[in-house]
PDB file of N, CA, C and O in Angstrom:
ATOM      1  N   MET A   1      25.730   9.098 -10.018  1.00  0.00           N
ATOM      2  CA  MET A   1      24.384   8.863 -10.490  1.00  0.00           C
ATOM      3  C   MET A   1      24.235   7.439 -10.999  1.00  0.00           C
ATOM      4  O   MET A   1      23.213   6.798 -10.753  1.00  0.00           O
ATOM      5  N   ALA A   2      25.235   6.939 -11.702  1.00  0.00           N
ATOM      6  CA  ALA A   2      25.149   5.604 -12.287  1.00  0.00           C
ATOM      7  C   ALA A   2      25.091   4.516 -11.219  1.00  0.00           C
ATOM      8  O   ALA A   2      24.534   3.445 -11.460  1.00  0.00           O
ATOM      9  N   ASN A   3      25.655   4.772 -10.051  1.00  0.00           N
ATOM     10  CA  ASN A   3      25.626   3.750  -9.008  1.00  0.00           C
ATOM     11  C   ASN A   3      24.264   3.661  -8.314  1.00  0.00           C
ATOM     12  O   ASN A   3      24.053   2.747  -7.517  1.00  0.00           O
ATOM     13  N   GLN A   4      23.349   4.568  -8.586  1.00  0.00           N
ATOM     14  CA  GLN A   4      22.021   4.539  -7.981  1.00  0.00           C
ATOM     15  C   GLN A   4      21.003   3.803  -8.840  1.00  0.00           C
ATOM     16  O   GLN A   4      19.892   3.541  -8.379  1.00  0.00           O
ATOM     17  N   ILE A   5      21.346   3.469 -10.059  1.00  0.00           N
ATOM     18  CA  ILE A   5      20.423   2.774 -10.951  1.00  0.00           C
ATOM     19  C   ILE A   5      20.458   1.284 -10.635  1.00  0.00           C
ATOM     20  O   ILE A   5      21.520   0.662 -10.627  1.00  0.00           O
ATOM     21  N   GLN A   6      19.284   0.725 -10.376  1.00  0.00           N
ATOM     22  CA  GLN A   6      19.186  -0.695 -10.053  1.00  0.00           C
ATOM     23  C   GLN A   6      18.550  -1.437 -11.218  1.00  0.00           C
ATOM     24  O   GLN A   6      17.594  -0.961 -11.831  1.00  0.00           O
ATOM     25  N   GLU A   7      19.084  -2.586 -11.508  1.00  0.00           N
ATOM     26  CA  GLU A   7      18.493  -3.420 -12.550  1.00  0.00           C
ATOM     27  C   GLU A   7      17.594  -4.447 -11.877  1.00  0.00           C
ATOM     28  O   GLU A   7      18.075  -5.367 -11.216  1.00  0.00           O
ATOM     29  N   LEU A   8      16.284  -4.285 -12.051  1.00  0.00           N
ATOM     30  CA  LEU A   8      15.301  -5.182 -11.460  1.00  0.00           C
ATOM     31  C   LEU A   8      14.359  -5.674 -12.543  1.00  0.00           C
ATOM     32  O   LEU A   8      14.124  -4.992 -13.540  1.00  0.00           O
ATOM     33  N   THR A   9      13.829  -6.855 -12.333  1.00  0.00           N
ATOM     34  CA  THR A   9      12.840  -7.358 -13.283  1.00  0.00           C
ATOM     35  C   THR A   9      11.484  -6.748 -12.968  1.00  0.00           C
ATOM     36  O   THR A   9      11.249  -6.263 -11.861  1.00  0.00           O
ATOM     37  N   LEU A  10      10.614  -6.778 -13.933  1.00  0.00           N
ATOM     38  CA  LEU A  10       9.266  -6.253 -13.739  1.00  0.00           C
ATOM     39  C   LEU A  10       8.546  -7.008 -12.629  1.00  0.00           C
ATOM     40  O   LEU A  10       7.793  -6.409 -11.860  1.00  0.00           O
ATOM     41  N   GLU A  11       8.768  -8.306 -12.538  1.00  0.00           N
ATOM     42  CA  GLU A  11       8.123  -9.117 -11.503  1.00  0.00           C
ATOM     43  C   GLU A  11       8.549  -8.677 -10.104  1.00  0.00           C
ATOM     44  O   GLU A  11       7.724  -8.636  -9.190  1.00  0.00           O
ATOM     45  N   GLU A  12       9.827  -8.348  -9.930  1.00  0.00           N
ATOM     46  CA  GLU A  12      10.319  -7.902  -8.628  1.00  0.00           C
ATOM     47  C   GLU A  12       9.698  -6.566  -8.240  1.00  0.00           C
ATOM     48  O   GLU A  12       9.249  -6.385  -7.109  1.00  0.00           O
ATOM     49  N   VAL A  13       9.676  -5.648  -9.170  1.00  0.00           N
ATOM     50  CA  VAL A  13       9.148  -4.311  -8.891  1.00  0.00           C
ATOM     51  C   VAL A  13       7.651  -4.372  -8.604  1.00  0.00           C
ATOM     52  O   VAL A  13       7.183  -3.806  -7.616  1.00  0.00           O
ATOM     53  N   MET A  14       6.902  -5.053  -9.462  1.00  0.00           N
ATOM     54  CA  MET A  14       5.452  -5.119  -9.284  1.00  0.00           C
ATOM     55  C   MET A  14       5.079  -5.873  -8.015  1.00  0.00           C
ATOM     56  O   MET A  14       4.128  -5.499  -7.330  1.00  0.00           O
ATOM     57  N   GLY A  15       5.814  -6.922  -7.700  1.00  0.00           N
ATOM     58  CA  GLY A  15       5.540  -7.671  -6.472  1.00  0.00           C
ATOM     59  C   GLY A  15       5.731  -6.805  -5.241  1.00  0.00           C
ATOM     60  O   GLY A  15       4.908  -6.831  -4.325  1.00  0.00           O
ATOM     61  N   ASP A  16       6.807  -6.042  -5.214  1.00  0.00           N
ATOM     62  CA  ASP A  16       7.083  -5.165  -4.078  1.00  0.00           C
ATOM     63  C   ASP A  16       6.057  -4.046  -3.977  1.00  0.00           C
ATOM     64  O   ASP A  16       5.532  -3.782  -2.895  1.00  0.00           O
ATOM     65  N   ARG A  17       5.767  -3.387  -5.091  1.00  0.00           N
ATOM     66  CA  ARG A  17       4.826  -2.261  -5.076  1.00  0.00           C
ATOM     67  C   ARG A  17       3.413  -2.710  -4.731  1.00  0.00           C
ATOM     68  O   ARG A  17       2.710  -2.030  -3.984  1.00  0.00           O
ATOM     69  N   PHE A  18       2.990  -3.860  -5.274  1.00  0.00           N
ATOM     70  CA  PHE A  18       1.657  -4.361  -4.970  1.00  0.00           C
ATOM     71  C   PHE A  18       1.545  -4.736  -3.496  1.00  0.00           C
ATOM     72  O   PHE A  18       0.505  -4.519  -2.875  1.00  0.00           O
ATOM     73  N   GLY A  19       2.609  -5.297  -2.940  1.00  0.00           N
ATOM     74  CA  GLY A  19       2.604  -5.633  -1.518  1.00  0.00           C
ATOM     75  C   GLY A  19       2.442  -4.399  -0.651  1.00  0.00           C
ATOM     76  O   GLY A  19       1.670  -4.409   0.307  1.00  0.00           O
ATOM     77  N   ARG A  20       3.155  -3.349  -0.975  1.00  0.00           N
ATOM     78  CA  ARG A  20       3.039  -2.097  -0.217  1.00  0.00           C
ATOM     79  C   ARG A  20       1.647  -1.484  -0.361  1.00  0.00           C
ATOM     80  O   ARG A  20       1.056  -1.026   0.617  1.00  0.00           O
ATOM     81  N   TYR A  21       1.133  -1.482  -1.587  1.00  0.00           N
ATOM     82  CA  TYR A  21      -0.177  -0.897  -1.854  1.00  0.00           C
ATOM     83  C   TYR A  21      -1.276  -1.675  -1.133  1.00  0.00           C
ATOM     84  O   TYR A  21      -2.165  -1.072  -0.531  1.00  0.00           O
ATOM     85  N   SER A  22      -1.225  -2.991  -1.189  1.00  0.00           N
ATOM     86  CA  SER A  22      -2.274  -3.777  -0.545  1.00  0.00           C
ATOM     87  C   SER A  22      -2.230  -3.611   0.970  1.00  0.00           C
ATOM     88  O   SER A  22      -3.275  -3.590   1.619  1.00  0.00           O
ATOM     89  N   LYS A  23      -1.043  -3.494   1.536  1.00  0.00           N
ATOM     90  CA  LYS A  23      -0.930  -3.251   2.976  1.00  0.00           C
ATOM     91  C   LYS A  23      -1.538  -1.895   3.333  1.00  0.00           C
ATOM     92  O   LYS A  23      -2.236  -1.776   4.341  1.00  0.00           O
ATOM     93  N   TYR A  24      -1.279  -0.882   2.521  1.00  0.00           N
ATOM     94  CA  TYR A  24      -1.854   0.443   2.749  1.00  0.00           C
ATOM     95  C   TYR A  24      -3.378   0.394   2.687  1.00  0.00           C
ATOM     96  O   TYR A  24      -4.056   0.962   3.542  1.00  0.00           O
ATOM     97  N   ILE A  25      -3.914  -0.285   1.674  1.00  0.00           N
ATOM     98  CA  ILE A  25      -5.361  -0.364   1.507  1.00  0.00           C
ATOM     99  C   ILE A  25      -6.001  -1.030   2.709  1.00  0.00           C
ATOM    100  O   ILE A  25      -7.016  -0.555   3.219  1.00  0.00           O
ATOM    101  N   ILE A  26      -5.416  -2.124   3.163  1.00  0.00           N
ATOM    102  CA  ILE A  26      -5.986  -2.838   4.306  1.00  0.00           C
ATOM    103  C   ILE A  26      -5.923  -1.978   5.558  1.00  0.00           C
ATOM    104  O   ILE A  26      -6.901  -1.904   6.302  1.00  0.00           O
ATOM    105  N   GLN A  27      -4.801  -1.331   5.802  1.00  0.00           N
ATOM    106  CA  GLN A  27      -4.637  -0.555   7.026  1.00  0.00           C
ATOM    107  C   GLN A  27      -5.431   0.741   7.016  1.00  0.00           C
ATOM    108  O   GLN A  27      -6.021   1.103   8.034  1.00  0.00           O
ATOM    109  N   GLU A  28      -5.460   1.441   5.905  1.00  0.00           N
ATOM    110  CA  GLU A  28      -6.045   2.773   5.869  1.00  0.00           C
ATOM    111  C   GLU A  28      -7.495   2.818   5.403  1.00  0.00           C
ATOM    112  O   GLU A  28      -8.225   3.736   5.777  1.00  0.00           O
ATOM    113  N   ARG A  29      -7.932   1.852   4.597  1.00  0.00           N
ATOM    114  CA  ARG A  29      -9.269   1.926   4.033  1.00  0.00           C
ATOM    115  C   ARG A  29     -10.200   0.821   4.484  1.00  0.00           C
ATOM    116  O   ARG A  29     -11.356   1.081   4.816  1.00  0.00           O
ATOM    117  N   ALA A  30      -9.712  -0.412   4.502  1.00  0.00           N
ATOM    118  CA  ALA A  30     -10.603  -1.553   4.690  1.00  0.00           C
ATOM    119  C   ALA A  30     -10.960  -1.809   6.150  1.00  0.00           C
ATOM    120  O   ALA A  30     -12.051  -2.299   6.442  1.00  0.00           O
ATOM    121  N   LEU A  31     -10.064  -1.487   7.059  1.00  0.00           N
ATOM    122  CA  LEU A  31     -10.329  -1.758   8.467  1.00  0.00           C
ATOM    123  C   LEU A  31     -11.035  -0.576   9.122  1.00  0.00           C
ATOM    124  O   LEU A  31     -10.647   0.572   8.900  1.00  0.00           O
ATOM    125  N   PRO A  32     -12.061  -0.837   9.921  1.00  0.00           N
ATOM    126  CA  PRO A  32     -12.738   0.255  10.628  1.00  0.00           C
ATOM    127  C   PRO A  32     -11.816   0.905  11.661  1.00  0.00           C
ATOM    128  O   PRO A  32     -10.908   0.268  12.195  1.00  0.00           O
ATOM    129  N   ASP A  33     -12.065   2.163  11.922  1.00  0.00           N
ATOM    130  CA  ASP A  33     -11.307   2.901  12.927  1.00  0.00           C
ATOM    131  C   ASP A  33     -11.775   2.457  14.309  1.00  0.00           C
ATOM    132  O   ASP A  33     -12.969   2.243  14.517  1.00  0.00           O
ATOM    133  N   VAL A  34     -10.854   2.316  15.249  1.00  0.00           N
ATOM    134  CA  VAL A  34     -11.233   1.860  16.588  1.00  0.00           C
ATOM    135  C   VAL A  34     -11.994   2.933  17.356  1.00  0.00           C
ATOM    136  O   VAL A  34     -12.714   2.608  18.300  1.00  0.00           O
ATOM    137  N   ARG A  35     -11.858   4.201  16.980  1.00  0.00           N
ATOM    138  CA  ARG A  35     -12.530   5.270  17.716  1.00  0.00           C
ATOM    139  C   ARG A  35     -14.034   5.278  17.500  1.00  0.00           C
ATOM    140  O   ARG A  35     -14.798   5.454  18.449  1.00  0.00           O
ATOM    141  N   ASP A  36     -14.469   5.086  16.238  1.00  0.00           N
ATOM    142  CA  ASP A  36     -15.902   5.165  15.970  1.00  0.00           C
ATOM    143  C   ASP A  36     -16.467   3.948  15.252  1.00  0.00           C
ATOM    144  O   ASP A  36     -17.679   3.856  15.057  1.00  0.00           O
ATOM    145  N   GLY A  37     -15.614   3.017  14.859  1.00  0.00           N
ATOM    146  CA  GLY A  37     -16.082   1.805  14.201  1.00  0.00           C
ATOM    147  C   GLY A  37     -16.442   1.974  12.742  1.00  0.00           C
ATOM    148  O   GLY A  37     -16.968   1.047  12.125  1.00  0.00           O
ATOM    149  N   LEU A  38     -16.167   3.150  12.171  1.00  0.00           N
ATOM    150  CA  LEU A  38     -16.508   3.403  10.775  1.00  0.00           C
ATOM    151  C   LEU A  38     -15.280   3.305   9.887  1.00  0.00           C
ATOM    152  O   LEU A  38     -14.163   3.616  10.302  1.00  0.00           O
ATOM    153  N   LYS A  39     -15.507   2.871   8.665  1.00  0.00           N
ATOM    154  CA  LYS A  39     -14.453   2.897   7.661  1.00  0.00           C
ATOM    155  C   LYS A  39     -14.370   4.322   7.117  1.00  0.00           C
ATOM    156  O   LYS A  39     -15.353   5.058   7.195  1.00  0.00           O
ATOM    157  N   PRO A  40     -13.227   4.729   6.571  1.00  0.00           N
ATOM    158  CA  PRO A  40     -13.104   6.093   6.049  1.00  0.00           C
ATOM    159  C   PRO A  40     -14.167   6.447   5.012  1.00  0.00           C
ATOM    160  O   PRO A  40     -14.636   7.585   4.982  1.00  0.00           O
ATOM    161  N   VAL A  41     -14.551   5.508   4.174  1.00  0.00           N
ATOM    162  CA  VAL A  41     -15.551   5.808   3.150  1.00  0.00           C
ATOM    163  C   VAL A  41     -16.928   6.038   3.779  1.00  0.00           C
ATOM    164  O   VAL A  41     -17.745   6.762   3.210  1.00  0.00           O
ATOM    165  N   GLN A  42     -17.198   5.439   4.931  1.00  0.00           N
ATOM    166  CA  GLN A  42     -18.480   5.624   5.610  1.00  0.00           C
ATOM    167  C   GLN A  42     -18.523   6.944   6.372  1.00  0.00           C
ATOM    168  O   GLN A  42     -19.602   7.435   6.704  1.00  0.00           O
ATOM    169  N   ARG A  43     -17.375   7.509   6.645  1.00  0.00           N
ATOM    170  CA  ARG A  43     -17.294   8.717   7.454  1.00  0.00           C
ATOM    171  C   ARG A  43     -17.586   9.976   6.649  1.00  0.00           C
ATOM    172  O   ARG A  43     -17.772  11.042   7.237  1.00  0.00           O
ATOM    173  N   ARG A  44     -17.631   9.889   5.331  1.00  0.00           N
ATOM    174  CA  ARG A  44     -17.829  11.068   4.486  1.00  0.00           C
ATOM    175  C   ARG A  44     -19.220  11.610   4.594  1.00  0.00           C
ATOM    176  O   ARG A  44     -19.548  12.603   3.943  1.00  0.00           O
TER     177      ARG A  44
END
């Protein structure tokens, strides 16, 4: 168990997580779908 604990700075963790989150937002929410041209929020 002790060998799985990683020592990371807050800047490293937040930078990585924000990068993943922003990529998800752009791919899944911000870009229109090629099938109908609508964003997910417009499809509701």
